[in-house]
VOPAGU-2260 file (C-alpha; in pm, 1 decimal, decimal comma):
REM VOPAGU-2260
SITE   aa  ch    i         X         Y         Z
SITE  MET   A    0    1945,0   -1741,3   -1584,2
SITE  GLU   A    1    2141,4   -2052,1   -1686,4
SITE  PRO   A    2    1922,1   -2357,6   -1757,2
SITE  TYR   A    3    1926,3   -2634,7   -1497,4
SITE  ARG   A    4    1878,5   -3003,0   -1578,1
SITE  THR   A    5    1706,7   -3212,0   -1312,6
SITE  ASP   A    6    1801,4   -3566,9   -1220,6
SITE  ARG   A    7    1516,9   -3682,6   -1443,9
SITE  GLY   A    8    1659,8   -3493,7   -1741,5
SITE  GLN   A    9    1407,1   -3207,8   -1735,2
SITE  LEU   A   10    1552,5   -2874,5   -1846,1
SITE  VAL   A   11    1447,0   -2586,2   -1619,2
SITE  ARG   A   12    1522,0   -2224,0   -1702,7
SITE  TRP   A   13    1453,4   -1953,5   -1444,8
SITE  ASP   A   14    1390,0   -1585,0   -1517,0
SITE  ARG   A   15    1397,4   -1299,2   -1265,0
SITE  ARG   A   16    1140,4   -1031,2   -1198,9
SITE  SER   A   17    1155,0    -722,9    -982,8
SITE  LEU   A   18    1067,3    -704,2    -614,2
SITE  TYR   A   19     780,3    -469,4    -703,9
SITE  SER   A   20     648,9    -716,0    -961,6
SITE  PHE   A   21     665,5    -993,5    -701,4
SITE  GLY   A   22     453,2    -793,1    -458,4
SITE  ALA   A   23     217,2    -603,8    -687,1
SITE  GLY   A   24     268,1    -712,4   -1046,0
SITE  ASP   A   25      60,6    -888,9   -1309,6
SITE  LEU   A   26      69,7   -1245,7   -1181,4
SITE  GLY   A   27    -173,6   -1357,6   -1450,4
SITE  GLY   A   28      65,1   -1243,8   -1722,5
SITE  TYR   A   29     347,8   -1451,1   -1577,3
SITE  ALA   A   30     122,9   -1755,4   -1538,5
SITE  ASP   A   31      42,2   -1728,9   -1908,8
SITE  LYS   A   32     412,8   -1744,9   -1995,5
SITE  TYR   A   33     574,3   -1977,6   -1739,1
SITE  ASP   A   34     500,0   -2328,4   -1611,1
SITE  LEU   A   35     611,0   -2245,2   -1254,4
SITE  VAL   A   36     566,9   -1909,5   -1079,0
SITE  ILE   A   37     700,3   -1795,8    -742,0
SITE  TYR   A   38     468,0   -1540,1    -586,7
SITE  ASP   A   39     354,6   -1365,0    -269,9
SITE  HIS   A   40      71,8   -1533,2     -73,8
SITE  PRO   A   41    -173,1   -1236,4     -68,3
SITE  PHE   A   42    -239,1   -1313,9    -436,2
SITE  VAL   A   43    -401,8   -1650,3    -363,4
SITE  GLY   A   44    -757,5   -1516,8    -363,9
SITE  ASP   A   45    -707,3   -1363,6    -707,3
SITE  VAL   A   46    -529,6   -1681,3    -821,4
SITE  ALA   A   47    -831,0   -1889,6    -720,6
SITE  ALA   A   48   -1082,4   -1644,3    -866,1
SITE  ASN   A   49    -905,9   -1608,4   -1201,1
SITE  GLY   A   50    -779,3   -1961,8   -1254,0
SITE  TRP   A   51    -419,7   -1852,1   -1316,8
SITE  LEU   A   52    -267,2   -2145,5   -1130,4
SITE  LEU   A   53    -362,4   -2505,4   -1063,3
SITE  ASP   A   54    -514,3   -2625,2    -737,1
SITE  LEU   A   55    -245,0   -2857,7    -602,8
SITE  ASN   A   56    -501,9   -3076,2    -427,1
SITE  ALA   A   57    -510,5   -3268,4    -753,2
SITE  PHE   A   58    -146,0   -3372,0    -702,2
SITE  LEU   A   59     -90,1   -3384,0    -325,8
SITE  THR   A   60    -151,4   -3702,0    -128,9
SITE  GLU   A   61    -282,3   -3701,1     227,2
SITE  ALA   A   62      69,5   -3788,0     341,4
SITE  ASP   A   63     205,6   -3487,1     149,9
SITE  ARG   A   64     -42,2   -3253,2     315,6
SITE  ALA   A   65      30,2   -3393,1     660,1
SITE  PHE   A   66     402,0   -3345,2     599,7
SITE  PHE   A   67     363,5   -2978,3     500,5
SITE  VAL   A   68     153,9   -2915,3     812,5
SITE  ARG   A   69     431,3   -3063,3    1030,4
SITE  ASP   A   70     710,5   -2884,3     844,3
SITE  GLU   A   71     539,7   -2544,6     842,1
SITE  VAL   A   72     715,6   -2225,6     954,2
SITE  GLY   A   73     456,2   -1996,1    1110,8
SITE  ALA   A   74     152,4   -1992,8     881,3
SITE  SER   A   75     354,6   -2040,3     562,1
SITE  TRP   A   76     167,4   -2354,0     445,9
SITE  ARG   A   77    -171,4   -2214,2     547,1
SITE  SER   A   78    -101,8   -1891,3     361,3
SITE  TYR   A   79    -143,5   -2071,5      26,5
SITE  CYS   A   80    -470,8   -2240,6     120,8
SITE  TYR   A   81    -783,2   -2060,4       4,2
SITE  GLY   A   82   -1140,7   -2162,7     -68,8
SITE  GLY   A   83   -1060,6   -2530,3     -18,4
SITE  GLY   A   84    -773,6   -2515,3    -268,5
SITE  ILE   A   85    -395,8   -2521,6    -225,6
SITE  TRP   A   86    -242,2   -2275,7    -468,1
SITE  ALA   A   87     132,4   -2305,2    -399,2
SITE  LEU   A   88     394,0   -2487,0    -195,3
SITE  PRO   A   89     593,3   -2279,6      57,6
SITE  ILE   A   90     943,4   -2242,7     -87,9
SITE  ASP   A   91    1054,8   -1941,0     117,5
SITE  THR   A   92     952,5   -1786,0     449,1
SITE  ALA   A   93    1010,0   -1438,3     590,3
SITE  ALA   A   94     852,3   -1187,7     824,9
SITE  GLN   A   95     927,6    -844,0     956,2
SITE  THR   A   96    1194,1    -877,7    1225,3
SITE  SER   A   97    1435,6    -633,6    1383,8
SITE  ALA   A   98    1791,3    -590,1    1255,8
SITE  ARG   A   99    2096,4    -472,2    1444,6
SITE  ARG   A  100    2465,1    -407,2    1414,2
SITE  GLU   A  101    2589,2    -582,2    1727,2
SITE  ASP   A  102    2934,3    -428,2    1689,4
SITE  LEU   A  103    2799,2     -72,8    1694,5
SITE  LEU   A  104    2566,2    -140,9    1986,1
SITE  ALA   A  105    2854,1    -293,6    2184,6
SITE  GLU   A  106    3093,6      -9,6    2103,7
SITE  ASN   A  107    2846,3     238,7    2246,7
SITE  GLY   A  108    2731,1      29,0    2541,0
SITE  TRP   A  109    2370,3      15,0    2421,2
SITE  ASP   A  110    2127,9    -273,7    2472,6
SITE  VAL   A  111    1880,7    -399,1    2214,9
SITE  PRO   A  112    1552,9    -210,5    2280,3
SITE  GLN   A  113    1265,8    -424,4    2405,6
SITE  THR   A  114     980,0    -177,7    2345,5
SITE  LEU   A  115     898,2      93,5    2093,5
SITE  ALA   A  116     957,6     350,4    2364,2
SITE  GLY   A  117    1302,5     198,2    2401,2
SITE  VAL   A  118    1357,0     233,5    2025,1
SITE  VAL   A  119    1281,2     605,6    2043,2
SITE  ASP   A  120    1515,4     639,0    2340,8
SITE  LEU   A  121    1790,6     457,1    2147,2
SITE  ALA   A  122    1733,3     682,3    1846,3
SITE  ASN   A  123    1774,0     995,0    2057,9
SITE  LYS   A  124    2093,4     863,9    2219,1
SITE  ALA   A  125    2231,1     758,3    1881,3
SITE  ARG   A  126    2166,0    1099,1    1726,0
SITE  GLY   A  127    2392,2    1253,3    1989,5
SITE  ARG   A  128    2679,0    1045,9    1847,2
SITE  GLY   A  129    2599,1    1092,1    1480,0
SITE  LEU   A  130    2423,2     754,9    1457,2
SITE  TYR   A  131    2067,8     649,9    1375,2
SITE  ILE   A  132    1804,1     385,8    1386,2
SITE  GLY   A  133    1690,1     287,8    1038,1
SITE  TRP   A  134    1349,7     193,0     901,2
SITE  PRO   A  135    1231,6     100,0     550,9
SITE  ALA   A  136     952,3     354,4     505,5
SITE  VAL   A  137     860,6     345,2     137,6
SITE  PRO   A  138     481,3     308,2      98,1
SITE  THR   A  139     464,1     -72,9      83,0
SITE  ASP   A  140     684,7    -118,7     388,1
SITE  LEU   A  141     496,1     150,9     578,9
SITE  MET   A  142     176,5     -44,1     521,8
SITE  CYS   A  143     343,7    -369,0     626,8
SITE  THR   A  144     462,9    -203,6     947,6
SITE  LEU   A  145     113,3     -69,3    1009,5
SITE  VAL   A  146     -12,9    -429,1    1004,7
SITE  SER   A  147     268,5    -540,7    1237,6
SITE  VAL   A  148     214,2    -264,2    1492,0
SITE  ALA   A  149    -164,7    -295,9    1475,4
SITE  ALA   A  150    -142,4    -671,7    1540,5
SITE  SER   A  151      86,5    -596,7    1835,3
SITE  VAL   A  152    -163,4    -359,5    1998,9
SITE  GLY   A  153    -431,1    -629,4    1979,7
SITE  GLY   A  154    -586,4    -544,5    1643,8
SITE  ARG   A  155    -671,2    -797,2    1373,0
SITE  PRO   A  156    -613,9    -610,2    1045,0
SITE  GLY   A  157    -845,5    -732,7     773,5
SITE  ARG   A  158   -1000,5   -1000,5     992,2
SITE  GLU   A  159   -1281,0    -812,1    1162,8
SITE  GLY   A  160   -1559,3    -840,6     908,5
SITE  ASP   A  161   -1560,5    -559,4     654,0
SITE  CYS   A  162   -1358,2    -326,2     878,2
SITE  PHE   A  163    -986,0    -335,6     802,4
SITE  LEU   A  164    -882,1    -190,2    1136,3
SITE  ALA   A  165   -1080,6     -50,3    1428,8
SITE  PRO   A  166   -1044,0     331,8    1427,5
SITE  ARG   A  167    -893,0     338,6    1778,6
SITE  ASP   A  168    -627,6      78,9    1683,3
SITE  ALA   A  169    -562,3     255,3    1353,0
SITE  THR   A  170    -511,5     593,3    1519,0
SITE  GLU   A  171    -274,0     451,0    1781,4
SITE  THR   A  172     -78,8     259,6    1518,1
SITE  ILE   A  173     -38,1     561,5    1290,6
SITE  ALA   A  174      84,9     769,9    1583,8
SITE  ARG   A  175     352,4     507,6    1649,7
SITE  LEU   A  176     459,8     510,5    1285,0
SITE  ALA   A  177     476,4     889,2    1279,9
SITE  GLU   A  178     696,9     883,7    1590,5
SITE  LEU   A  179     935,1     637,2    1424,4
SITE  ALA   A  180     949,4     850,7    1110,7
SITE  GLN   A  181    1054,9    1150,6    1319,8
SITE  VAL   A  182    1357,6     976,2    1472,6
SITE  ALA   A  183    1471,2     744,5    1190,5
SITE  HIS   A  184    1760,0     801,0     949,9
SITE  PRO   A  185    1677,8    1082,9     703,0
SITE  ALA   A  186    1696,7     843,2     407,2
SITE  SER   A  187    1447,4     599,2     558,6
SITE  LYS   A  188    1151,8     720,4     353,7
SITE  ASP   A  189    1340,5     616,2      38,5
SITE  TRP   A  190    1444,9     275,4     168,6
SITE  ASN   A  191    1287,9     -62,2     111,0
SITE  PRO   A  192    1440,3    -345,3     319,1
SITE  ILE   A  193    1716,9    -421,4      69,7
SITE  ARG   A  194    1824,8     -58,0      39,6
SITE  CYS   A  195    1818,5     -24,9     417,4
SITE  LEU   A  196    2024,7    -339,4     468,6
SITE  ASP   A  197    2269,0    -246,2     192,5
SITE  HIS   A  198    2330,7      85,1     368,2
SITE  MET   A  199    2354,1     -81,2     707,3
SITE  SER   A  200    2612,9    -332,5     584,6
SITE  ALA   A  201    2820,5     -76,8     393,0
SITE  GLU   A  202    2814,2     220,0     632,4
SITE  ASP   A  203    2854,9     254,7    1008,1
SITE  ASP   A  204    2577,3     498,5    1102,6
SITE  VAL   A  205    2269,6     272,7    1146,2
SITE  VAL   A  206    2277,3      67,6    1464,9
SITE  TYR   A  207    1927,7     -80,7    1474,2
SITE  VAL   A  208    1607,4    -123,7    1271,7
SITE  PRO   A  209    1283,8    -214,8    1455,7
SITE  TYR   A  210    1085,5    -348,9    1156,8
SITE  LEU   A  211    1195,6    -483,9     819,5
SITE  PHE   A  212    1167,8    -807,0     622,9
SITE  ASN   A  213    1459,3   -1030,2     713,9
SITE  TYR   A  214    1716,0   -1147,9     457,0
SITE  VAL   A  215    1955,0   -1427,4     548,2
SITE  ASN   A  216    2223,8   -1302,2     308,3
SITE  TYR   A  217    2310,4   -1012,0     538,6
SITE  SER   A  218    2353,2   -1239,8     839,9
SITE  THR   A  219    2593,7   -1483,2     676,9
SITE  PRO   A  220    2949,6   -1426,5     804,7
SITE  GLY   A  221    3197,3   -1298,4     549,2
SITE  LEU   A  222    2948,3   -1103,3     336,3
SITE  GLY   A  223    3013,1    -742,2     441,1
SITE  ARG   A  224    2948,4    -601,7     786,4
SITE  ARG   A  225    2734,0    -863,2     957,8
SITE  ILE   A  226    2375,5    -781,2    1054,1
SITE  SER   A  227    2184,9    -980,1    1317,0
SITE  PHE   A  228    1808,6   -1030,8    1300,5
SITE  GLY   A  229    1559,6   -1123,0    1570,1
SITE  ALA   A  230    1265,8   -1022,0    1787,5
SITE  VAL   A  231    1088,4    -692,8    1726,1
SITE  PRO   A  232    1013,2    -450,1    2011,0
SITE  ARG   A  233     683,9    -480,2    2192,9
SITE  VAL   A  234     448,5    -188,9    2130,9
SITE  ASN   A  235     297,9    -219,9    2477,3
SITE  ALA   A  236     507,7    -386,4    2746,1
SITE  ASP   A  237     220,2    -615,2    2850,9
SITE  ARG   A  238     139,6    -747,9    2500,7
SITE  PRO   A  239     336,4    -988,9    2279,7
SITE  ALA   A  240     472,3    -857,0    1951,5
SITE  HIS   A  241     345,2    -980,8    1615,2
SITE  THR   A  242     469,5    -893,4    1269,1
SITE  ILE   A  243     339,5    -942,2     919,2
SITE  LEU   A  244     422,1   -1273,3     750,0
SITE  GLY   A  245     610,5   -1267,4     420,1
SITE  GLY   A  246     772,4   -1538,4     214,4
SITE  ALA   A  247     702,2   -1694,6    -123,4
SITE  GLY   A  248     523,9   -1993,7    -268,8
SITE  ILE   A  249     577,1   -2185,0    -591,6
SITE  GLY   A  250     266,8   -2248,9    -800,5
SITE  ILE   A  251     194,0   -2427,5   -1127,8
SITE  SER   A  252      40,5   -2241,6   -1419,2
SITE  SER   A  253    -296,2   -2362,6   -1537,8
SITE  LYS   A  254    -137,4   -2351,2   -1884,8
SITE  ALA   A  255     166,1   -2564,1   -1790,7
SITE  THR   A  256     277,7   -2795,7   -2070,1
SITE  ASP   A  257     351,7   -3080,5   -1826,5
SITE  ALA   A  258     182,1   -3009,2   -1494,3
SITE  LYS   A  259     286,5   -3339,5   -1337,4
SITE  ALA   A  260     655,2   -3279,9   -1411,1
SITE  ALA   A  261     624,8   -2922,6   -1282,9
SITE  PHE   A  262     467,9   -3047,8    -960,3
SITE  GLU   A  263     739,8   -3308,6    -908,5
SITE  TYR   A  264    1007,8   -3042,0    -951,7
SITE  ALA   A  265     827,3   -2805,8    -711,2
SITE  MET   A  266     808,1   -3085,7    -453,3
SITE  TYR   A  267    1181,7   -3144,9    -493,6
SITE  LEU   A  268    1256,7   -2774,9    -439,3
SITE  CYS   A  269    1040,4   -2774,5    -123,0
SITE  SER   A  270    1176,9   -3099,9      17,7
SITE  PRO   A  271    1363,6   -3076,4     351,1
SITE  ALA   A  272    1678,3   -3227,3     201,1
SITE  PHE   A  273    1704,1   -2960,3     -68,6
SITE  GLN   A  274    1577,8   -2676,1     150,3
SITE  ALA   A  275    1824,9   -2746,1     433,3
SITE  GLY   A  276    2104,7   -2820,1     188,8
SITE  GLU   A  277    2154,1   -2661,1    -151,7
SITE  TYR   A  278    1888,9   -2394,9     -94,8
SITE  VAL   A  279    2061,4   -2259,9     215,9
SITE  LEU   A  280    2408,7   -2301,6      66,2
SITE  HIS   A  281    2308,6   -2073,7    -220,6
SITE  GLY   A  282    2158,3   -1803,4       0,5
SITE  GLY   A  283    1796,7   -1918,1      10,6
SITE  GLN   A  284    1560,8   -1857,3     301,1
SITE  PRO   A  285    1367,7   -2185,0     322,2
SITE  GLY   A  286    1000,8   -2254,8     364,7
SITE  SER   A  287    1083,5   -2579,9     547,0
SITE  ARG   A  288    1093,6   -2592,4     926,7
SITE  THR   A  289    1349,7   -2869,6     900,4
SITE  ALA   A  290    1590,6   -2619,0     746,4
SITE  TRP   A  291    1517,8   -2349,1    1006,6
SITE  THR   A  292    1604,5   -2589,4    1288,0
SITE  SER   A  293    1907,4   -2741,4    1115,1
SITE  GLU   A  294    2230,7   -2701,8    1311,9
SITE  ALA   A  295    2430,0   -2692,6     988,6
SITE  ALA   A  296    2209,8   -2421,2     835,9
SITE  ASN   A  297    2236,9   -2212,0    1151,3
SITE  ALA   A  298    2614,0   -2254,9    1171,3
SITE  LEU   A  299    2643,8   -2133,6     812,0
SITE  THR   A  300    2424,7   -1826,7     867,3
SITE  GLY   A  301    2527,3   -1702,2    1212,0
SITE  ASN   A  302    2214,1   -1852,1    1374,3
SITE  PHE   A  303    1983,1   -1645,1    1155,0
SITE  PHE   A  304    1719,0   -1917,4    1144,2
SITE  ARG   A  305    1728,0   -1993,5    1517,2
SITE  ASP   A  306    1702,4   -1625,2    1609,8
SITE  CYS   A  307    1418,1   -1547,9    1369,0
SITE  LEU   A  308    1205,0   -1862,5    1402,6
SITE  PRO   A  309    1006,8   -1741,8    1709,3
SITE  VAL   A  310     918,6   -1421,6    1522,2
SITE  LEU   A  311     791,9   -1617,1    1223,2
SITE  ASP   A  312     593,0   -1855,4    1440,7
SITE  ALA   A  313     414,6   -1553,9    1592,2
SITE  ALA   A  314     371,3   -1374,5    1257,7
SITE  TYR   A  315      37,3   -1232,1    1149,5
SITE  LEU   A  316    -123,9   -1368,6     832,8
SITE  ARG   A  317    -281,0   -1083,2     637,2
SITE  PRO   A  318    -597,9   -1143,5     429,3
SITE  THR   A  319    -570,4   -1325,3      98,0
SITE  HIS   A  320    -914,0   -1275,6     -56,4
SITE  PRO   A  321    -963,1   -1143,4    -411,1
SITE  GLY   A  322    -878,4    -776,4    -447,7
SITE  PHE   A  323    -662,9    -752,8    -135,9
SITE  VAL   A  324    -333,0    -686,5    -316,1
SITE  PRO   A  325    -446,7    -373,9    -507,9
SITE  PHE   A  326    -631,6    -250,8    -197,6
SITE  PHE   A  327    -315,3    -290,2       9,1
SITE  HIS   A  328    -103,6     -94,8    -235,7
SITE  ALA   A  329    -358,4     183,8    -274,2
SITE  ALA   A  330    -368,2     207,3     106,4
SITE  ALA   A  331      13,0     216,1     117,6
SITE  LEU   A  332      26,8     527,3     -99,6
SITE  ARG   A  333    -231,3     704,1     115,1
SITE  LEU   A  334     -54,5     602,3     435,7
SITE  ALA   A  335     273,7     744,2     301,6
SITE  ALA   A  336      99,4    1077,6     250,1
SITE  VAL   A  337     -11,3    1067,6     614,0
SITE  ILE   A  338     330,6     978,9     756,0
SITE  HIS   A  339     553,3    1183,0     525,3
SITE  ASP   A  340     328,1    1468,1     410,3
SITE  GLU   A  341      95,7    1519,2     708,7
SITE  ALA   A  342    -223,0    1418,6     529,1
SITE  SER   A  343    -530,6    1380,9     750,7
SITE  VAL   A  344    -530,3    1076,3     978,8
SITE  PRO   A  345    -911,9    1065,0    1021,2
SITE  ASP   A  346    -961,9    1091,1     644,5
SITE  PHE   A  347    -718,7     804,1     588,3
SITE  VAL   A  348    -880,0     580,4     850,8
SITE  ASP   A  349   -1224,8     653,2     705,7
SITE  TRP   A  350   -1104,6     571,3     352,6
SITE  LEU   A  351    -922,4     258,6     472,7
SITE  ASN   A  352   -1230,3      99,6     625,6
SITE  ARG   A  353   -1476,8     224,4     364,0
SITE  ARG   A  354   -1263,6      98,5      75,7
SITE  TYR   A  355   -1196,0    -232,1     246,1
SITE  ALA   A  356   -1568,6    -286,2     298,4
SITE  GLU   A  357   -1621,9    -229,3     -73,1
SITE  VAL   A  358   -1354,2    -485,0    -161,6
SITE  VAL   A  359   -1498,5    -744,7      75,0
SITE  ALA   A  360   -1849,1    -684,2     -58,7
SITE  SER   A  361   -1750,4    -707,5    -424,7
SITE  GLY   A  362   -1503,9    -993,8    -408,0
SITE  LEU   A  363   -1347,5    -835,1    -715,1
SITE  PRO   A  364   -1005,2    -677,8    -767,5
SITE  ALA   A  365    -991,8    -329,3    -619,2
SITE  VAL   A  366    -847,9     -13,7    -770,6
SITE  GLY   A  367    -727,1     293,5    -581,8
């Protein structure tokens, strides 16, 4: 990307990496090469254990910390705190939300479903008119939805000792996912959120998606067919819905050539003025609550931030201890075999909890 010169004369050059690399890649390799790294919060345990990034406690004042607590969206600030250290600043916040084409729903006289049963009912009605519900159901997004649905039935994935998910909650959750897979668009198993949203904004056959990570770009008026984001359906009518927290933090490499300058630039990028201004103007999805509640930011984005903020505030924070990321991705591949290839549910649930117990016990990075 083109270099950028800060007000202090520092030259900053950004490089891109893939979505897969962001979620599952070699973070240590990037920290060896770059002064600043944007990464996904489940890595923080491995970051702390391996010393890839600096603990920002050395730079943050008490006033800074108090500000980030006040300006937090959901658990976005807390998600980068681990073992007494602070391993990134929240630059971006996301969660699984629903997505809908309001024009298609209105044309057909359909309401937004409030429960998963209502989603299935909508899917069946839509099929009769050559329309569908969509759902990103590649392995990683299947596993993310498992966490969302499990949290919504009262489970606490990864936060019940060395058991990832109680067998009863796991079995109920998997049954819900299998039901969605049966009624979703045929291409869903090949879609991640971006592919799903690209299809939804270019074609006119997907009216609603119950779970996917939200992207402000698709809500901004004038950029293709507009998609609205908001609350997800309740799994059980008497329980509130929760979805998995996403987002991104910006950390400083332990090998940074000028750590103080890198920190000052990271603080500038995470400041409310920049987050609610230039960051939103250029399609960013801020980590600052000030930006999410900004009238100007909401006017620009079709009220994306206002509509999604309650979902993010209720979002579920997955574990962040060492070894969680490789465990999660190994589990995702096995879950995909269950949902798409009819692999054994009991065998998967047994593996899920047995492997998670091993990861918790070892505190070391896990392999499949």
